[in-house]
C-alpha positions as CSV (number, residue, x, y, z in Angstrom):
1,M,-23.8,29.6,-8.0
2,G,-21.4,27.6,-10.3
3,Q,-21.4,24.0,-9.5
4,A,-18.4,22.5,-8.3
5,K,-16.1,20.4,-10.6
6,K,-16.4,16.7,-10.4
7,T,-13.5,14.9,-11.2
8,K,-13.0,11.1,-12.4
9,Q,-11.6,8.9,-10.1
10,R,-8.6,7.3,-11.5
11,V,-7.8,3.7,-11.1
12,F,-4.3,2.5,-10.8
13,A,-2.8,-0.9,-11.4
14,K,-1.5,-3.0,-8.8
15,D,1.6,-3.1,-10.3
16,F,2.3,0.7,-10.6
17,K,0.8,1.2,-6.8
18,I,3.6,-1.8,-5.9
19,Q,6.3,0.1,-7.8
20,V,5.0,3.6,-6.2
21,V,5.5,1.8,-2.6
22,G,8.8,0.3,-3.4
23,E,10.2,3.8,-4.1
24,Y,9.0,5.3,-1.0
25,L,10.2,1.9,0.8
26,A,13.7,2.4,-0.9
27,G,13.9,5.5,1.3
28,E,15.1,7.7,-1.4
29,V,12.4,10.3,-1.7
30,G,9.0,11.2,0.5
31,A,5.5,10.6,-0.7
32,T,5.4,14.2,-1.6
33,T,7.9,14.0,-4.2
34,I,6.6,10.4,-5.7
35,G,3.5,12.2,-5.6
36,R,4.8,15.3,-7.8
37,K,6.6,12.7,-10.0
38,Y,3.3,10.9,-11.0
39,G,0.6,13.5,-10.5
40,I,-0.8,11.9,-7.7
41,D,-1.7,13.4,-4.2
42,D,0.3,12.5,-1.5
43,A,-2.6,11.3,0.5
44,V,-3.1,8.8,-2.1
45,I,0.4,7.5,-1.9
46,T,0.1,7.7,2.0
47,R,-2.7,5.3,1.6
48,W,-1.0,2.9,-0.5
49,I,2.2,2.7,1.9
50,N,0.1,2.0,5.2
51,A,-2.3,-0.4,3.2
52,Y,0.7,-2.4,2.1
53,K,2.4,-2.3,5.5
54,L,-0.8,-3.9,6.8
55,K,-1.2,-6.3,3.8
56,G,1.7,-6.6,1.7
57,E,0.7,-6.6,-2.2
58,A,-2.6,-8.3,-1.3
59,A,-3.8,-4.8,-0.4
60,F,-3.9,-3.8,-4.3
61,D,-5.9,-6.6,-5.3
62,T,-9.0,-5.8,-6.9
63,K,-12.0,-4.9,-4.7
64,K,-15.6,-4.4,-5.8
65,G,-17.3,-1.9,-3.7
66,P,-16.4,1.8,-3.1
67,P,-12.8,2.3,-1.9
68,P,-12.5,2.3,1.8
69,G,-11.6,6.1,3.3
70,R,-8.5,4.3,5.1
71,P,-6.8,1.2,5.3
72,Q,-8.3,-1.3,8.4
73,P,-5.9,-2.9,10.5
74,A,-5.2,-6.2,9.4
75,R,-7.2,-8.5,11.5
76,K,-6.0,-12.2,12.5
77,P,-8.4,-14.4,10.7
78,K,-10.2,-17.0,12.5
79,S,-8.8,-20.3,13.0
80,D,-10.8,-22.7,10.9
81,D,-10.6,-20.4,7.4
82,K,-7.4,-21.5,5.9
83,D,-7.3,-20.0,2.8
84,E,-7.7,-16.5,4.5
85,L,-4.9,-17.6,7.5
86,I,-2.6,-18.4,4.5
87,R,-3.2,-14.8,2.9
88,Y,-2.5,-13.0,6.3
89,L,0.3,-14.9,7.0
90,R,1.7,-14.2,3.7
91,A,1.5,-10.6,3.9
92,E,3.0,-10.7,7.6
93,N,6.2,-12.4,5.9
94,D,6.0,-10.0,2.9
95,I,6.1,-7.3,5.7
96,L,8.9,-8.6,7.8
97,K,11.1,-9.2,4.6
98,K,10.9,-5.5,3.5
99,I,11.8,-4.9,7.2
100,D,14.8,-7.4,7.1
101,E,15.7,-6.0,3.9
102,L,15.9,-2.1,5.0
103,Q,17.4,-2.9,8.3
104,R,20.4,-4.8,6.3
105,R,20.8,-2.0,3.8
106,D,20.6,0.6,6.8
107,A,23.1,-1.3,9.0
108,P,26.8,-0.4,9.8
109,K,29.3,-2.1,7.8
């Protein structure tokens, strides 16, 4: 029997992930089309989109350790950890701004 071919996991820059998610959120094309454009599986792009929706740009900060299988839901930080609370609120604010932008763009004029 032949051995399964191992592929090296590619690493993408934070700015690139934000660009790809931005293309999706602009609403012009879907994850599959974007995936074909960049040669990335649409499941990866969907993971990036979900992570961005939960944590904003902070979702793409470099992390040590193995990548998670699925993005974890954002948890409300403990009230005594001010830095974590600030990160959480910034991510939430980024999401709300994007939602507002999309709603204004799609609103009848």
